[in-house]
NUVEXLUM-795012 format. One record per residue (C-alpha): x, y, z; residue number from 1. Coordinates in steps of 0.1 Angstrom, whole numbers, plus 2048, in hexadecimal, padded with zeros to 3 digits. Layout:
<sites>
SITE   east   north    up   num
SITE      X       Y     Z   NUM
...
</sites>
This chain:
<sites>
SITE   east   north    up   num
SITE    A86     9C3   426     1
SITE    A70     9A9   434     2
SITE    A4B     9AC   43E     3
SITE    A4B     9B7   463     4
SITE    A32     99D   46D     5
SITE    A49     982   460     6
SITE    A69     98F   470     7
SITE    A79     9B0   479     8
SITE    A88     9C4   45D     9
SITE    AAE     9C5   45D    10
SITE    AC2     9E3   455    11
SITE    AC1     9EF   431    12
SITE    AD0     A10   427    13
SITE    ABC     A24   40F    14
SITE    A9F     A0B   40C    15
SITE    A7B     A10   418    16
SITE    A70     9FD   437    17
SITE    A4F     9EA   43A    18
SITE    A34     A00   449    19
SITE    A2E     9F5   46D    20
SITE    A0E     9F5   481    21
SITE    A09     A11   49A    22
SITE    A0F     A08   4BE    23
SITE    9F1     A05   4D4    24
SITE    9F6     A0F   4F8    25
SITE    9E6     9FA   514    26
SITE    9D5     A16   526    27
SITE    9C1     A36   520    28
SITE    99D     A28   51F    29
SITE    984     A2E   53B    30
SITE    97D     A12   553    31
SITE    965     9F9   544    32
SITE    967     A08   521    33
SITE    96B     9F0   504    34
SITE    98D     9F0   4F5    35
SITE    98E     9F9   4D1    36
SITE    994     9DB   4BA    37
SITE    9B5     9DF   4A7    38
SITE    9B1     9DA   482    39
SITE    9BC     9B9   475    40
SITE    9E0     9B7   469    41
SITE    9E3     9B3   444    42
SITE    9F3     993   439    43
SITE    A17     99A   42E    44
SITE    A21     992   40B    45
SITE    A30     970   405    46
SITE    A49     969   3EA    47
SITE    A52     944   3EC    48
SITE    A3D     93C   3CD    49
SITE    A44     95D   3BA    50
SITE    A59     95F   39B    51
SITE    A6F     97C   3A4    52
SITE    A86     98D   38A    53
SITE    AA1     9A4   399    54
SITE    AB8     9BD   388    55
SITE    AC0     9D8   3A1    56
SITE    AB0     9F0   3A6    57
SITE    A93     9DF   395    58
SITE    A7F     9BF   39A    59
SITE    A5F     9AF   38F    60
SITE    A4A     995   3A1    61
SITE    A2D     97F   397    62
SITE    A1E     95C   39B    63
SITE    A2A     940   384    64
SITE    A0E     949   36B    65
SITE    A1F     96A   364    66
SITE    A00     97F   36B    67
SITE    A06     99E   380    68
SITE    9E5     9A0   394    69
SITE    9EF     9BA   3AE    70
SITE    9ED     9A0   3C9    71
SITE    A08     99F   3E4    72
SITE    A29     9A8   3D4    73
SITE    A1E     9A6   3B0    74
SITE    A2C     9C1   39A    75
SITE    A49     9D3   38A    76
SITE    A5E     9E7   3A3    77
SITE    A79     A01   3A0    78
SITE    A8C     A12   3BC    79
SITE    A74     A05   3D6    80
SITE    A54     A10   3C3    81
SITE    A3B     9FA   3B3    82
SITE    A39     A07   390    83
SITE    A1F     9EF   383    84
SITE    A09     9D9   398    85
SITE    9F3     9C8   37E    86
SITE    9FA     9BA   35C    87
SITE    9DF     9A0   354    88
SITE    9DE     992   332    89
SITE    9C0     983   320    90
SITE    9BE     975   2FD    91
SITE    99B     972   2EF    92
SITE    98E     97A   312    93
SITE    9A0     95D   322    94
SITE    9BF     95B   338    95
SITE    9D9     944   328    96
SITE    9DC     922   339    97
SITE    9FD     923   34C    98
SITE    A16     90A   340    99
SITE    A37     917   34E   100
SITE    A46     934   361   101
SITE    A6A     935   36A   102
SITE    A89     94B   36D   103
SITE    AA1     949   350   104
SITE    ABA     960   362   105
SITE    AB8     974   382   106
SITE    AAA     992   36E   107
SITE    A94     980   355   108
SITE    A76     968   356   109
SITE    A63     955   33C   110
SITE    A3E     94C   33E   111
SITE    A2C     935   326   112
SITE    A07     930   323   113
SITE    9EE     920   30A   114
SITE    9CD     92B   2FC   115
SITE    9B5     917   2E6   116
SITE    9A6     92A   2C8   117
SITE    981     92F   2CF   118
SITE    96D     916   2BB   119
SITE    98B     901   2B1   120
SITE    980     8DC   2B1   121
SITE    9A4     8D1   2B8   122
SITE    9A8     8CB   2DE   123
SITE    9CC     8D5   2DD   124
SITE    9D3     8FA   2E3   125
SITE    9DF     90C   2C3   126
SITE    9EB     92C   2D3   127
SITE    A08     931   2EA   128
SITE    A0F     951   2FD   129
SITE    A32     958   308   130
SITE    A3B     974   320   131
SITE    A60     97D   323   132
SITE    A64     994   341   133
SITE    A82     9A8   34C   134
SITE    A85     9B7   36F   135
SITE    A8C     9DA   35F   136
SITE    A68     9DC   354   137
SITE    A68     9CF   331   138
SITE    A51     9B2   327   139
SITE    A4C     9A2   305   140
SITE    A2C     98F   2FE   141
SITE    A2D     978   2E0   142
SITE    A0E     965   2D3   143
SITE    A16     947   2BC   144
SITE    9FC     934   2A7   145
SITE    A06     910   2A2   146
SITE    9E4     906   296   147
SITE    9D5     902   273   148
SITE    9BD     91F   274   149
SITE    9C2     945   277   150
SITE    9BD     953   29A   151
SITE    9A7     972   29B   152
SITE    9A3     97E   2BF   153
SITE    9AA     99C   2D6   154
SITE    9C8     99E   2ED   155
SITE    9C1     9B3   30B   156
SITE    9DA     9BD   326   157
SITE    9CB     9CD   346   158
SITE    9E3     9E4   358   159
SITE    9E2     9F6   379   160
SITE    9F8     A03   395   161
SITE    9F8     A12   3B7   162
SITE    A1C     A20   3B7   163
SITE    A1F     A11   3DA   164
SITE    A3F     A0F   3ED   165
SITE    A4D     9EC   3F1   166
SITE    A4E     9EF   417   167
SITE    A28     9F3   419   168
SITE    A22     9D8   400   169
SITE    A3A     9C1   414   170
SITE    A24     9C7   433   171
SITE    A05     9BC   420   172
SITE    9F7     9DF   419   173
SITE    9E7     9E4   3F7   174
SITE    9E4     A09   3ED   175
SITE    9C7     A11   3D6   176
SITE    9CD     A11   3B1   177
SITE    9D2     A33   3A0   178
SITE    9BD     A3E   383   179
SITE    9CE     A3A   361   180
SITE    9D2     A53   345   181
SITE    9D7     A4C   320   182
SITE    9FA     A51   315   183
SITE    A08     A4D   2F2   184
SITE    A09     A28   2EC   185
SITE    A00     A1F   310   186
SITE    9F5     A2B   332   187
SITE    A01     A43   34D   188
SITE    9FA     A45   373   189
SITE    A04     A62   388   190
SITE    A0A     A62   3AE   191
SITE    A16     A7B   3C7   192
SITE    A3C     A75   3C1   193
SITE    A3E     A5E   3A3   194
SITE    A2D     A56   382   195
SITE    A2C     A35   370   196
SITE    A2A     A30   34A   197
SITE    A23     A11   336   198
SITE    A29     A13   311   199
SITE    A23     9F8   2F6   200
SITE    A34     9F1   2D5   201
SITE    A21     9EC   2BE   202
SITE    A07     A05   2CB   203
SITE    9E6     9F6   2D7   204
SITE    9C7     9F9   2C1   205
SITE    9B4     A05   2DE   206
SITE    9BC     A14   301   207
SITE    9A1     A14   31C   208
SITE    9AE     A2B   337   209
SITE    992     A25   34F   210
SITE    997     A00   34F   211
SITE    9BD     A02   34A   212
SITE    9BB     9EB   32B   213
SITE    9D1     9EA   30C   214
SITE    9C0     9D7   2EF   215
SITE    9CD     9C8   2CE   216
SITE    9B7     9B7   2B5   217
SITE    9CC     99A   2A9   218
SITE    9CC     985   28A   219
SITE    9E7     96B   28C   220
SITE    9EB     953   26F   221
SITE    9F4     92E   273   222
SITE    A1A     92B   27A   223
SITE    A1D     951   281   224
SITE    A24     965   2A0   225
SITE    A1C     988   2AD   226
SITE    A2F     99B   2C8   227
SITE    A2B     9BA   2DD   228
SITE    A44     9CA   2F4   229
SITE    A38     9DC   314   230
SITE    A4F     9F4   325   231
SITE    A49     A00   349   232
SITE    A5B     A1F   356   233
SITE    A5B     A33   376   234
SITE    A5E     A59   376   235
SITE    A65     A6E   395   236
SITE    A4F     A8D   398   237
SITE    A61     A9D   3B6   238
SITE    A86     AA5   3BB   239
SITE    A99     A8F   3D3   240
SITE    ABA     A7D   3D9   241
SITE    AC5     A67   3BD   242
SITE    ABE     A43   3C6   243
SITE    AD8     A28   3C0   244
SITE    AD9     A1B   39D   245
SITE    AE1     9F9   390   246
SITE    AFF     9EB   37D   247
SITE    B00     A00   35D   248
SITE    AFF     9F2   33A   249
SITE    B22     9E6   331   250
SITE    B2F     9E7   355   251
SITE    B3F     9C5   35B   252
SITE    B36     9AF   379   253
SITE    B4D     9B5   396   254
SITE    B59     991   396   255
SITE    B66     978   37E   256
SITE    B4E     95E   36F   257
SITE    B5C     93D   379   258
SITE    B58     91B   368   259
SITE    B50     900   382   260
SITE    B52     8DB   37A   261
SITE    B4B     8BF   393   262
SITE    B41     89B   395   263
SITE    B22     8A9   3A7   264
SITE    B0D     8B9   38C   265
SITE    AFA     8CE   3A5   266
SITE    B19     8E4   3AA   267
SITE    B19     8EE   385   268
SITE    AF6     8FC   38A   269
SITE    AFA     90B   3AC   270
SITE    B18     921   3A7   271
SITE    B0E     933   386   272
SITE    AEA     939   391   273
SITE    AF6     946   3B3   274
SITE    B0D     95F   3A2   275
SITE    AF1     968   38A   276
SITE    ADA     96F   3A7   277
SITE    AF5     984   3B9   278
SITE    AFA     998   399   279
SITE    AD5     9A2   399   280
SITE    ADA     9B2   3BB   281
SITE    AF6     9C9   3B1   282
SITE    AF2     9EE   3B8   283
SITE    B09     A0B   3AD   284
SITE    B11     A23   3C8   285
SITE    B02     A45   3BE   286
SITE    B21     A57   3CD   287
SITE    B38     A42   3B7   288
SITE    B26     A2E   39C   289
SITE    B44     A18   395   290
SITE    B41     A0A   3B8   291
SITE    B29     9EC   3B8   292
SITE    B1B     9DC   3D7   293
SITE    B00     9C1   3DC   294
SITE    ADE     9C8   3EA   295
SITE    AD5     9B1   407   296
SITE    AB9     99F   3F4   297
SITE    A99     9A2   3E1   298
SITE    A7D     9AB   3E6   299
SITE    A7E     9B4   40B   300
SITE    AA1     9C3   410   301
SITE    AA8     9D1   3ED   302
SITE    AC2     9EA   3F9   303
SITE    AE3     9ED   40A   304
SITE    AE6     9D8   42A   305
SITE    B0B     9DD   434   306
SITE    B10     9BC   445   307
SITE    B00     9A7   429   308
SITE    B13     9BB   40E   309
SITE    B34     9B4   420   310
SITE    B2C     98F   424   311
SITE    B24     98C   3FF   312
SITE    B44     99F   3F5   313
SITE    B59     98A   40C   314
SITE    B4B     968   401   315
SITE    B51     970   3DC   316
SITE    B76     97B   3E1   317
SITE    B83     95C   3CD   318
SITE    B73     96C   3AF   319
SITE    B85     98E   3B3   320
SITE    B86     9AC   3C9   321
SITE    B71     9C5   3B6   322
SITE    B51     9BE   3C9   323
SITE    B63     9C1   3EA   324
SITE    B74     9E1   3E0   325
SITE    B53     9F1   3D4   326
SITE    B40     9E6   3F3   327
SITE    B5C     9F1   40B   328
SITE    B5E     A14   3FB   329
SITE    B38     A18   3FB   330
SITE    B36     A0F   420   331
SITE    B54     A25   429   332
SITE    B41     A42   41C   333
SITE    B24     A39   434   334
SITE    B39     A32   452   335
SITE    B30     A45   472   336
SITE    B46     A63   474   337
SITE    B4B     A7D   48F   338
SITE    B52     A7D   4B4   339
SITE    B52     A5C   4C5   340
SITE    B39     A51   4DF   341
SITE    B3C     A5D   503   342
SITE    B47     A81   4FC   343
SITE    B37     A99   515   344
SITE    B2D     AB1   4FA   345
SITE    B1C     A96   4E5   346
SITE    B0C     A7B   4FC   347
SITE    AFC     A5D   4EB   348
SITE    B12     A5E   4CD   349
SITE    B1B     A3D   4BC   350
SITE    B40     A34   4B7   351
SITE    B52     A44   49B   352
SITE    B58     A29   480   353
SITE    B37     A17   484   354
SITE    B25     A0B   465   355
SITE    AFF     A0E   462   356
SITE    AEA     9F3   470   357
SITE    ACC     9EB   486   358
SITE    AC2     9D0   49F   359
SITE    ABC     9AD   490   360
SITE    AA5     995   4A2   361
SITE    AB9     97A   4B3   362
SITE    A9F     95F   4B7   363
SITE    A8C     954   4D6   364
SITE    AAA     949   4EA   365
SITE    AC4     963   4E1   366
SITE    AC7     989   4E3   367
SITE    AC4     99F   4C4   368
SITE    AE4     9A6   4B0   369
SITE    AEE     9C7   4A1   370
SITE    AF5     9C7   47C   371
SITE    B0A     9E6   482   372
SITE    B21     9D2   498   373
SITE    B24     9B6   47F   374
SITE    B2A     9CD   461   375
SITE    B44     9E2   474   376
SITE    B59     9C4   47E   377
SITE    B54     9B4   45C   378
SITE    B61     9D3   44A   379
SITE    B84     9CD   458   380
SITE    B84     9A8   44F   381
SITE    B78     9AE   42B   382
SITE    B93     9C8   425   383
SITE    BAE     9B1   433   384
SITE    BA3     993   41F   385
SITE    B9E     9A7   3FF   386
SITE    BC2     9B2   404   387
SITE    BCD     98E   407   388
SITE    BBA     985   3E7   389
SITE    BCB     9A1   3D4   390
SITE    BB9     9C2   3DA   391
SITE    BD4     9DC   3CF   392
SITE    BE7     9EB   3EB   393
SITE    BDD     A0E   3E2   394
SITE    BB8     A06   3E5   395
SITE    BBE     9F5   406   396
SITE    BD1     A14   413   397
SITE    BB4     A2A   409   398
SITE    B9C     A15   41D   399
SITE    BB3     A10   43B   400
SITE    BA7     A2F   44E   401
SITE    B83     A22   44D   402
SITE    B90     A00   45B   403
SITE    BA2     A13   477   404
SITE    B82     A25   480   405
SITE    B70     A03   481   406
SITE    B8B     9F6   498   407
SITE    B86     A15   4AE   408
SITE    B61     A0D   4B0   409
SITE    B6A     9EA   4BC   410
SITE    B81     9F8   4D7   411
SITE    B65     A0F   4E4   412
SITE    B4B     9F3   4E3   413
SITE    B5A     9DC   4FD   414
SITE    B47     9D2   51D   415
SITE    B5B     9BD   536   416
SITE    B72     9B4   51A   417
SITE    B57     9A7   502   418
SITE    B45     9B7   4E5   419
SITE    B20     9BC   4E7   420
SITE    B0F     9D7   4D2   421
SITE    B25     9F1   4C2   422
SITE    B07     A04   4B6   423
SITE    AFC     A0E   4DA   424
SITE    B0B     A2C   4EB   425
SITE    B25     A25   506   426
SITE    B0F     A32   522   427
SITE    AF2     A1D   517   428
SITE    B07     9FD   515   429
SITE    B13     A04   538   430
SITE    AF0     A0B   546   431
SITE    ADE     9EF   534   432
SITE    AF7     9D3   52C   433
SITE    AED     9B9   513   434
SITE    AFB     996   50D   435
SITE    B1A     991   4F9   436
SITE    B14     979   4DD   437
SITE    B2D     95E   4D3   438
SITE    B2E     966   4AE   439
SITE    B34     98B   4B5   440
SITE    B53     981   4C9   441
SITE    B5F     96C   4AC   442
SITE    B5A     989   494   443
SITE    B6C     9A2   4AB   444
SITE    B89     989   4B0   445
SITE    B8D     985   48B   446
SITE    B8A     9AB   485   447
SITE    BA5     9B1   49F   448
SITE    BBE     999   48F   449
SITE    BB6     9A5   46C   450
SITE    BB9     9C9   477   451
SITE    BDB     9C1   487   452
SITE    BE8     9B3   466   453
SITE    BDC     9D1   453   454
SITE    BEB     9EA   46C   455
SITE    C0C     9D8   46C   456
SITE    C0F     9D4   446   457
SITE    C07     9F9   441   458
SITE    C1D     A07   45C   459
SITE    C01     A12   473   460
SITE    C03     A10   499   461
SITE    BEE     9F8   4AE   462
SITE    BF4     9D6   49F   463
SITE    C03     9C8   4BF   464
SITE    BE7     9D5   4D5   465
SITE    BCD     9C4   4BF   466
SITE    BDF     9A3   4BF   467
SITE    BE2     9A5   4E5   468
SITE    BBD     9AD   4E8   469
SITE    BB3     990   4D2   470
SITE    BC9     978   4E7   471
SITE    BB8     984   507   472
SITE    B96     980   4F7   473
SITE    B9E     95C   4EE   474
SITE    BA7     955   512   475
SITE    B87     965   520   476
SITE    B71     954   506   477
SITE    B7F     931   50C   478
SITE    B7A     936   532   479
SITE    B58     947   532   480
SITE    B46     93C   512   481
SITE    B4A     916   516   482
SITE    B2E     901   524   483
SITE    B37     8DE   531   484
SITE    B1C     8C3   52C   485
SITE    B19     89D   529   486
SITE    B23     89F   504   487
SITE    B44     8AF   50C   488
SITE    B39     8D3   50A   489
SITE    B30     8EF   4F2   490
SITE    B35     914   4EE   491
SITE    B1A     92A   4FC   492
SITE    B07     93E   4E3   493
SITE    B0B     95D   4F9   494
SITE    B15     96A   51B   495
SITE    AFB     97D   52F   496
SITE    B04     99B   543   497
SITE    B14     98D   563   498
SITE    B24     970   551   499
SITE    B08     957   54E   500
SITE    B0C     942   52E   501
SITE    AEE     941   516   502
SITE    AEB     91C   50D   503
SITE    AD8     91F   4EC   504
SITE    AE5     908   4D0   505
SITE    AE4     91C   4B0   506
SITE    AF3     91E   48E   507
SITE    B03     940   497   508
SITE    B1F     92B   4A8   509
SITE    B2D     924   485   510
SITE    B3D     946   487   511
SITE    B56     938   4A0   512
SITE    B63     923   483   513
SITE    B67     940   46B   514
SITE    B8B     94A   474   515
SITE    B94     95F   455   516
SITE    BB0     960   43D   517
SITE    BD3     967   44B   518
SITE    BF7     96B   440   519
SITE    C05     94F   429   520
SITE    BE1     942   424   521
SITE    BDF     937   448   522
SITE    BC3     939   461   523
SITE    BC1     94E   480   524
SITE    BBF     93E   4A2   525
SITE    B9C     935   4AD   526
SITE    B89     940   4CC   527
SITE    B85     91B   4D2   528
SITE    BA0     902   4D8   529
SITE    BA4     8E2   4C3   530
SITE    B8E     8CC   4D9   531
SITE    B73     8E7   4DC   532
SITE    B73     8EA   4B6   533
SITE    B6E     8C4   4B3   534
SITE    B51     8C5   4CB   535
SITE    B41     8E2   4B8   536
SITE    B45     8CF   497   537
SITE    B33     8B2   4A6   538
SITE    B17     8C8   4B2   539
SITE    B12     8D9   490   540
SITE    B10     8B7   47F   541
SITE    AF7     8A9   497   542
SITE    AD2     8A6   48C   543
SITE    AC7     8C1   4A5   544
SITE    AD8     8DB   48F   545
SITE    ADD     8C9   46D   546
SITE    ABB     8C6   45D   547
SITE    AC9     8B3   43F   548
SITE    AC3     8D3   42A   549
SITE    ADC     8E8   43F   550
SITE    AE0     8F6   462   551
SITE    AC2     901   476   552
SITE    AC5     923   486   553
SITE    ABA     913   4A7   554
SITE    ABC     8F0   4B5   555
SITE    A9E     8DA   4AD   556
SITE    AA0     8CF   4D2   557
SITE    A97     8F2   4DD   558
SITE    A74     8F7   4EA   559
SITE    A74     917   4D5   560
SITE    A7D     906   4B5   561
SITE    A69     912   497   562
SITE    A74     904   475   563
SITE    A67     924   464   564
SITE    A77     93C   47E   565
SITE    A92     950   46D   566
SITE    AA7     94F   48D   567
SITE    A95     932   49F   568
SITE    A99     914   487   569
SITE    A9A     91D   462   570
SITE    AB8     915   44D   571
SITE    ACC     933   443   572
SITE    AE3     92C   425   573
SITE    AFE     944   42F   574
SITE    B05     934   451   575
SITE    B04     911   443   576
SITE    B1E     91C   428   577
SITE    B34     92A   444   578
SITE    B31     909   456   579
SITE    B3C     8F6   437   580
SITE    B5B     90C   432   581
SITE    B64     90E   457   582
SITE    B60     8E8   45E   583
SITE    B75     8DF   43F   584
SITE    B90     8F8   449   585
SITE    B91     8E9   46D   586
SITE    B95     8C6   45F   587
SITE    B71     8BA   465   588
SITE    B6B     8B2   441   589
SITE    B50     897   445   590
SITE    B3A     8AF   458   591
SITE    B41     8CA   43E   592
SITE    B38     8B2   422   593
SITE    B17     8A9   433   594
SITE    B0C     8CD   436   595
SITE    B16     8D4   412   596
SITE    B01     8B7   407   597
SITE    AE4     8C7   418   598
SITE    AE9     8E8   406   599
SITE    AED     8D7   3E4   600
SITE    ACE     8C2   3EA   601
SITE    ABA     8E1   3F3   602
SITE    AC8     8F4   3D5   603
SITE    ABC     8D9   3BD   604
SITE    A99     8DF   3C9   605
SITE    A9C     905   3C6   606
SITE    AA9     902   3A2   607
SITE    ACC     90B   3AC   608
SITE    AC2     92D   3BC   609
SITE    AC2     92A   3E1   610
SITE    AAC     942   3F4   611
SITE    AB8     955   413   612
SITE    AA9     939   429   613
SITE    A90     91D   42A   614
SITE    A7F     908   444   615
SITE    A94     8F3   45C   616
SITE    A7E     8D4   457   617
SITE    A90     8B3   459   618
SITE    A9A     8A6   437   619
SITE    A85     887   42E   620
SITE    A84     873   40E   621
SITE    A6D     881   3F4   622
SITE    A67     8A2   406   623
SITE    A77     8C1   3F8   624
SITE    A83     8DD   40F   625
SITE    A66     8F4   41A   626
SITE    A6A     918   40E   627
SITE    A67     935   426   628
SITE    A4C     94D   41B   629
SITE    A5F     96D   424   630
SITE    A82     963   419   631
SITE    A95     97A   401   632
SITE    A9A     967   3E1   633
SITE    AB4     971   3D4   634
SITE    AC9     97A   3F2   635
SITE    AED     986   3F1   636
SITE    AFA     972   40E   637
SITE    AE9     951   403   638
SITE    AF5     955   3DF   639
SITE    B19     95D   3E9   640
SITE    B18     943   405   641
SITE    B0F     928   3EC   642
SITE    B2D     931   3D7   643
SITE    B43     932   3F5   644
SITE    B39     910   401   645
SITE    B45     901   3E0   646
SITE    B64     915   3DC   647
SITE    B6F     90F   400   648
SITE    B74     8EA   3F9   649
SITE    B91     8F3   3E1   650
SITE    BA3     903   3FE   651
SITE    BB2     920   3EA   652
SITE    BC2     938   404   653
SITE    BD7     954   3F5   654
SITE    BEE     96D   404   655
SITE    BF5     984   3E7   656
SITE    C09     99E   3FC   657
SITE    C1F     981   406   658
SITE    C22     974   3E2   659
SITE    C13     951   3E9   660
SITE    BF3     93D   3E7   661
SITE    BEC     91E   3FB   662
SITE    BD5     903   3ED   663
SITE    BC7     8EB   407   664
SITE    BA8     8D8   3FA   665
SITE    B91     8C2   40E   666
SITE    BA1     8A0   40D   667
SITE    B80     88E   40D   668
SITE    B76     89F   3EC   669
SITE    B50     89F   3F4   670
SITE    B48     8AC   3D1   671
SITE    B5E     893   3BF   672
SITE    B75     8A3   3A6   673
SITE    B71     8C9   3A7   674
SITE    B80     8E1   38E   675
SITE    B7E     907   393   676
SITE    B89     91C   375   677
SITE    B89     942   374   678
SITE    B8F     94B   398   679
SITE    BA3     96A   39F   680
SITE    BC2     96D   3B5   681
SITE    BD7     98D   3B4   682
SITE    BBF     998   398   683
SITE    BCB     97B   381   684
SITE    BB9     95B   377   685
SITE    BBD     93E   38E   686
SITE    BB1     91B   388   687
SITE    BB3     8FC   39D   688
SITE    BA7     8D8   39A   689
SITE    BA1     8C1   3B8   690
SITE    BA2     89C   3B1   691
SITE    B8A     882   3BE   692
SITE    BA4     879   3D9   693
SITE    BA7     89D   3E5   694
SITE    BC8     8A7   3D4   695
SITE    BC9     8CA   3C5   696
SITE    BDB     8D5   3A5   697
SITE    BDE     8FA   39C   698
SITE    BD9     8FD   377   699
SITE    BDB     923   373   700
SITE    BEA     93E   389   701
SITE    BFD     95E   389   702
SITE    C23     959   383   703
SITE    C29     970   3A1   704
SITE    C1A     958   3BA   705
SITE    C2C     93C   3CC   706
SITE    C15     91D   3CF   707
SITE    C14     90C   3F0   708
SITE    C03     8EB   3F7   709
SITE    BFC     8E0   41B   710
</sites>
């Protein structure tokens, strides 16, 4: 979740929300009476400088010095509770001089500091202090003496916690610290619903419960080292539902681990680090622990957000279908069930088949969107595309009823032939119509065509009706959503009730290029014709949207443009990645290459781990991209999107049910030579190499697949 002062929280299933401020009504005071002064809002926690380790359902955050000071987000967390807020280390009464603090993997960080031995005439520090931290709550502190004299000095670690929920901490609230109690080899804190324990090995020489301090009297000889392991654990003191767990020990990742080689060295850093970040976000569904799905992101949305989970599963399909299968099954169990909306005996019901979701802020020029709508439509697409990539037929058949229910929700959610908000009851949509957004029409069009393919292949009725509906939507869209202007025209970002186009120029238009995987590796027909697609490509490549680091969410020409606005100008990695893939597929490879260069350039400054978003400032020489203080980092859609942007250039488009795979790479080869080893098609290894002149050669594939080049 995000701090509410920074942006509205989006739908996360099973995760705490940031605590909001009470509403204050405008009336109620006597005439002339002074209005009460509302308390100042606390500053929400910022994480753009934090070193954040993530291994679902646990995470740890600190500054680059490694000290946990209880400020902002600092601490160890598990299942949305801050287990430990403070872990401040002093050696000989001094904090180590910070030298380095960095992630080694998504789940681990290393911090290095230096300390001079008191009284040592040598100006160089003789002692180094290394802290190896794991998100699961284990930290190893090692003191090394590289000097020529023995080091005799105390090591003290001050500990404390508030057992606060991450939602309150995200909003800037700091609960008071709890009193500590001596526990064997450590300390314990007890709260109303949870207790926290920190134990040390070897045991401390002294434990000061009142001050929360563990103390060791060290004597480290020249050339020697001394280490202590601290372990932080959370205990529940009241019964309740079992929270989702993480990927268990020995459980393999739900994707293959590819080897990526390219003339552009940035690619070899971006892909593995993105997948490593995504791996830290994996949860196991408590209803079926073998089903893994990704959390939306850490720290603010560290739970199941259906739309984000589906996007991540879809964008990593070239690495296998296990993540898609686990995510689809987990969401099918959460699908809205029961009577459909509009029944007289149950007024106000949402449509049967709807996935969970809430309103998402749409920016200053566009209406909000509903994540329930996006997730429900995307469910059908992910199932259909996973089937094309090789999800076994039996698993598809088991999920097909859920896809049919999702299509039923789409059918009930139409207003004047367009899709607005499936999450609102029918009577509310009729009484209070809202604009129809362009990207929602693209998602509905794709879901209808994918649904038709599934229904036809599995002998279910309705395929023809959905194809006819999609064709009619194309006609309505091209007629009503197009705005003519001096540049040739552009699609409207939305259509207001009554048919007035909304002229905002936004990155959400990239969804019109995301046509989805079809039979024989082909592409579905677009809501735009060829000339309209060309004009959209030009618009996306123009400086008003392309910042040089990726696509802005809103045109820089807008009077409401804000480079840090998450829907009013910031760069969202996910949408830029979709633009790269969609433009390349549509034949606009130069525009795709320019956007990809922006992502790769930004990734180099973020150490190969792209955050959810960053500022849409114009790229200038010598200035790195500006981080967003409230961006999730890692985030599932940005990690998966970065991988997708690279893989899309190879143009691998399978149709496993049809027994073939098409390979159509970008002929401009924007990455130079690109070799992808260890992909998965039909569950078997698949490797492809794209030459510097854009010619593909399949080097490994299942013998049951016919290779098609186009």
